Structures are given as structure tokens and as C-alpha cells.
C-alpha positions as CSV (number, residue, x, y, z in Angstrom):
1,M,0.3,0.0,-0.1
2,S,2.7,2.2,0.7
3,L,4.3,1.9,-2.8
4,L,1.3,2.5,-4.4
5,R,0.7,5.7,-2.4
6,S,4.3,7.1,-2.9
7,V,4.0,5.9,-7.2
8,L,0.5,8.0,-6.7
9,H,2.2,10.9,-4.7
10,L,5.2,11.1,-7.4
11,L,2.5,11.5,-10.4
12,W,0.9,13.8,-8.6
13,M,4.4,16.0,-7.8
14,A,5.4,15.5,-11.4
15,I,1.6,16.3,-13.0
16,T,1.6,19.6,-11.2
17,V,5.2,20.8,-11.3
18,I,4.9,21.6,-15.2
19,P,1.9,24.1,-15.1
20,W,3.0,26.0,-12.2
21,A,6.3,26.0,-13.5
22,V,5.1,27.6,-16.6
23,V,2.8,29.8,-14.5
24,L,5.9,30.6,-12.3
25,L,8.7,31.4,-15.4
26,L,6.0,33.7,-17.1
27,V,4.9,35.9,-13.7
28,S,8.8,36.3,-13.3
29,M,9.0,38.3,-16.5
30,V,6.8,41.3,-15.2
31,A,6.3,41.1,-11.9
32,P,8.7,41.5,-8.6
33,R,10.5,38.6,-6.9
34,T,8.1,38.3,-3.9
35,T,5.0,37.7,-6.2
36,V,6.8,35.0,-8.1
37,W,7.9,33.4,-4.8
38,W,4.5,33.2,-3.6
39,V,3.3,31.6,-6.9
40,A,5.8,28.8,-6.2
41,V,4.7,28.6,-2.3
42,S,1.4,27.6,-3.9
43,W,2.8,24.4,-6.2
44,F,4.4,23.7,-2.5
45,R,0.8,23.9,-0.7
46,V,-0.1,21.6,-3.5
47,V,2.6,19.2,-2.7
48,M,1.5,19.4,0.8
49,W,-1.9,18.5,0.4
50,G,-1.3,15.7,-1.9
51,T,1.5,14.4,1.3
52,R,-1.3,14.5,3.5
53,V,-4.1,12.6,1.3
54,I,-2.6,10.1,-0.7
55,L,0.5,9.1,1.5
56,G,-1.5,9.8,4.8
57,V,1.6,11.4,6.1
58,R,0.1,14.1,9.4
59,M,2.2,17.1,9.9
60,E,2.6,19.1,13.4
61,V,4.4,22.3,14.1
62,Q,5.3,23.8,17.2
63,G,7.2,27.0,18.1
64,M,5.3,29.2,15.2
65,D,5.3,32.1,17.8
66,N,9.2,31.9,18.0
67,L,9.2,33.7,14.6
68,P,10.3,37.6,14.3
69,L,7.4,39.6,13.7
70,G,7.4,42.5,11.2
71,R,7.6,42.6,7.6
72,A,10.9,43.9,7.7
73,S,12.5,41.6,10.2
74,A,15.2,39.3,9.6
75,A,16.3,36.0,9.9
76,V,18.9,33.5,9.1
77,L,17.1,29.7,9.6
78,L,19.1,26.9,10.3
79,S,17.1,23.7,10.2
80,K,18.2,20.0,10.5
81,H,17.7,18.1,6.9
82,Q,16.6,14.5,7.1
83,S,14.5,14.6,3.2
84,T,12.9,16.7,0.4
85,L,9.9,16.7,2.5
86,E,11.0,19.9,5.0
87,T,12.6,21.8,1.8
88,L,8.2,21.9,0.4
89,W,7.3,22.3,3.9
90,L,9.0,24.7,5.4
91,P,8.4,27.3,3.0
92,T,4.7,27.1,3.3
93,L,4.9,27.8,7.4
94,M,6.6,31.1,7.0
95,T,5.3,34.8,6.4
96,H,8.5,36.2,4.6
97,P,9.9,34.7,1.3
98,L,12.9,32.6,1.5
99,A,16.2,31.9,0.0
100,F,17.7,28.7,0.1
101,V,21.3,28.2,-0.4
102,F,21.6,25.3,-2.4
103,K,24.6,23.2,-4.9
104,R,24.1,24.6,-8.4
105,E,23.3,21.0,-10.0
106,L,20.1,21.6,-9.0
107,L,19.2,24.0,-11.5
108,K,19.6,21.4,-14.2
109,I,16.5,19.5,-12.9
110,P,13.7,20.0,-15.8
111,F,11.0,22.7,-14.8
112,F,11.7,22.4,-11.0
113,G,15.3,23.9,-10.9
114,W,14.6,26.3,-14.1
115,S,11.5,27.7,-11.6
116,M,14.1,27.7,-9.0
117,A,16.6,29.4,-11.0
118,R,14.0,32.5,-11.2
119,L,13.6,33.0,-7.7
120,D,16.8,34.8,-6.8
121,M,18.6,32.1,-4.3
122,I,21.5,31.6,-3.3
123,H,23.2,29.0,-5.3
124,I,27.0,27.8,-4.8
125,D,29.5,25.8,-6.0
126,R,30.8,22.9,-3.4
127,E,34.3,22.5,-5.3
128,S,35.1,26.1,-4.1
129,R,34.4,26.5,-0.4
130,A,36.4,29.8,-0.3
131,A,33.8,31.1,-2.7
132,A,31.0,29.6,-1.8
133,M,30.9,30.9,1.4
134,K,31.8,34.9,0.3
135,H,28.8,34.7,-2.0
136,V,26.9,33.1,0.6
137,I,27.5,36.3,2.5
138,E,27.0,38.3,-0.1
139,Q,24.1,37.5,-1.2
140,G,22.8,36.7,1.9
141,C,23.3,40.2,3.4
142,R,21.6,41.8,0.1
143,L,18.4,39.5,0.5
144,L,18.4,39.6,4.0
145,S,18.3,43.8,3.4
146,H,15.4,43.6,1.1
147,G,13.2,41.0,3.7
148,T,14.0,37.5,2.4
149,W,14.9,35.1,5.1
150,V,17.3,32.7,4.3
151,I,17.5,29.1,5.1
152,M,20.3,26.9,5.4
153,F,20.8,23.3,6.5
154,P,24.0,23.4,8.1
155,E,25.1,19.8,8.0
156,G,25.6,20.3,4.3
157,T,23.4,17.6,3.4
158,R,20.6,15.0,4.3
159,M,21.3,13.2,7.4
160,P,19.6,9.6,8.1
161,R,17.4,8.7,11.0
162,G,19.1,9.3,14.3
163,D,22.3,10.6,13.0
164,V,24.3,14.0,13.3
165,G,26.5,15.5,11.0
166,T,29.0,17.7,11.1
167,Y,28.0,21.6,11.4
168,Q,29.3,23.9,9.5
169,T,29.3,27.9,10.5
170,A,28.4,29.5,6.5
171,G,25.2,30.2,8.9
172,T,26.1,31.9,11.9
173,R,28.6,33.8,9.6
174,L,25.9,35.0,7.7
175,A,23.6,35.8,10.6
176,V,27.0,37.7,12.0
177,E,27.7,39.5,9.1
178,S,24.2,40.3,8.4
179,G,23.1,41.1,12.2
180,A,20.6,39.0,11.5
181,P,18.9,36.2,14.3
182,V,19.5,32.5,14.1
183,V,15.9,30.8,14.2
184,P,17.0,27.1,15.3
185,I,14.5,24.4,13.2
186,A,14.4,20.8,14.2
187,V,12.5,18.4,12.0
188,A,11.7,14.6,12.2
189,T,10.5,14.2,8.4
190,A,12.7,10.9,7.8
191,R,10.2,8.7,10.2
192,C,7.9,8.9,7.1
193,W,9.7,10.2,4.1
194,P,13.5,8.4,4.3
195,R,16.5,10.4,3.3
196,E,16.9,7.6,0.5
197,G,15.0,5.1,-0.9
198,F,11.1,5.8,-2.9
199,V,9.2,4.5,-0.6
200,K,7.4,7.0,2.0
201,H,5.0,6.2,4.7
202,P,2.0,7.0,6.6
203,G,2.6,8.5,10.0
204,V,3.3,12.0,11.9
205,V,5.9,14.1,11.5
206,R,7.0,17.2,13.0
207,V,8.8,20.2,12.7
208,S,9.9,22.3,16.0
209,I,10.8,26.1,15.5
210,G,13.3,26.9,18.3
211,P,13.4,30.8,20.2
212,L,15.4,33.8,18.3
213,M,19.5,33.2,18.8
214,P,20.8,37.1,18.8
215,S,24.0,37.4,16.5
216,Q,25.4,41.0,17.3
217,G,28.7,40.6,18.7
218,R,28.6,37.0,18.8
219,D,31.6,34.5,17.6
220,P,29.9,32.4,14.5
221,K,31.7,29.2,15.9
222,A,30.0,29.5,19.3
223,L,26.6,30.1,17.8
224,M,26.4,27.6,15.7
225,R,27.7,25.2,18.7
226,E,24.1,26.9,20.7
227,A,22.1,26.6,17.8
228,Q,23.4,22.7,17.2
229,A,23.1,22.2,21.1
230,W,19.5,23.4,20.8
231,I,18.5,21.7,17.4
232,E,20.1,18.1,18.7
233,A,18.3,18.2,21.9
234,E,15.0,19.3,20.2
235,M,15.8,16.4,17.5
236,R,15.5,13.6,20.6
237,R,12.1,15.5,22.0
238,I,10.3,15.6,18.9
239,D,11.6,12.1,17.3
240,P,12.8,10.3,21.0
241,E,12.3,6.3,18.8
242,A,15.4,7.2,16.6
243,Y,17.9,7.6,19.3
244,P,17.9,5.1,21.7
């Protein structure tokens, strides 16, 4: 049954992404970036509807009141990364446009990648770490100053359920440079949508948004250690079965 659900959900995503991508590309020619972003989010919402109805995955969110308030507020979101699900789900929760930091190769994906190229996000070349860091800081500061929140996965890749990767400091360096607070986010999505493998499973997945961590005058490494400590402790609370 889970295999059939997963096939139907993939078809749902494939069928809906093409018309949405075409609309997004057309809108991007005449509308500001913010409008284009919310067109993209409308597709994310369609995918999440299919996730609930087709896959039988129920989503719970905690800590929404921790997000910064106000149209001009800035934030650097640092999230645990377990599957594709949070990249689709988190944008539907936020009141601000988001800019993901991602590897440039994703732009080559038909329709999906082409659409991402029109969203003014931060795409980097992982082969050159120094250049990538400089690009993240420069573009991140620009986007934050225009009301876009930057979201990064500090472990750099999707982690298997229950595992902990190496937390890189690019996100906290951007936060310190821009003065934007850090928002730590724990996600327990792999319990239903695994990091690898095609089959998804029904059940409950949780996202927990942590308290703001001021960045002004902070050391990026110390700030990342603080964010990591909160995220990993929260992961054990929202998904205790993954941490025996």
C-alpha cells in the first residue's frame, strides 16, 4: 500500500509541477521576486496537500510564535535536514519569502530547477568553499536587507534518521555579518519520508521552531554550537524512537 501511495504521490508532483513552472516562468518576466515566490509556494501547498491525502502523512508544527514579527524583520533559519519533505513544507509555514542555499547542479532539473533559477536564491559551487562562503555572505546580506529570510541546512546534506553531521558555520557567519538573528529548526521528517529510497510511509512528522538567538557581537563558531545543541536536543524530544 505504501508503494502505491508513493507512486501516486510522485505522479501528483510530476503532473502539477509542469503547469506551475510554466506560470512561474511567465510571471517572473513581469512581476517582482516576492510575487514569484508566492506563486512557487502555492505549488508547495499543492504538494503538501498530496502528502497529507495521498501519502497519509500528518504534519505537526511547534514554535511558530518564535518567528520574528514584522515585514522588515530578518532571520537566518538553520534547519536539520532529513529529506526532501522539509524543503517543500517549511516555505508554506513562513510569512516571509525564503532564499535557500543549494548546490548549483539542482538548477539543471527540468521545470523544478528552471523555476528555482527565477527565484533569486543562493546557488553555490561546492568545489570552491572559499568562493562559496563569500557568495553566501554577499548574497545573503543583500536578500536579508530586502526582507527575504535565508534558510540553510548547516550539516550540508540530508542526514539519516538519528544521525548527526558536522555543523558548518556559514549560516552563523552570515547571521553575525548581517546582524540577523538565528532561528534553529528541528525536523523529524525521515520517520515517514526517508532520506533515501522511494517508498514513503503514513504517520506523523514534526517540525519544531526554536527561540531566536541574537547574533550581534557573537562568535560564529560559538553561535553555531548553541544552535546545534538546541537542534539536536530537540530532535531527541520530537523523535525519541530515533535515539535509543
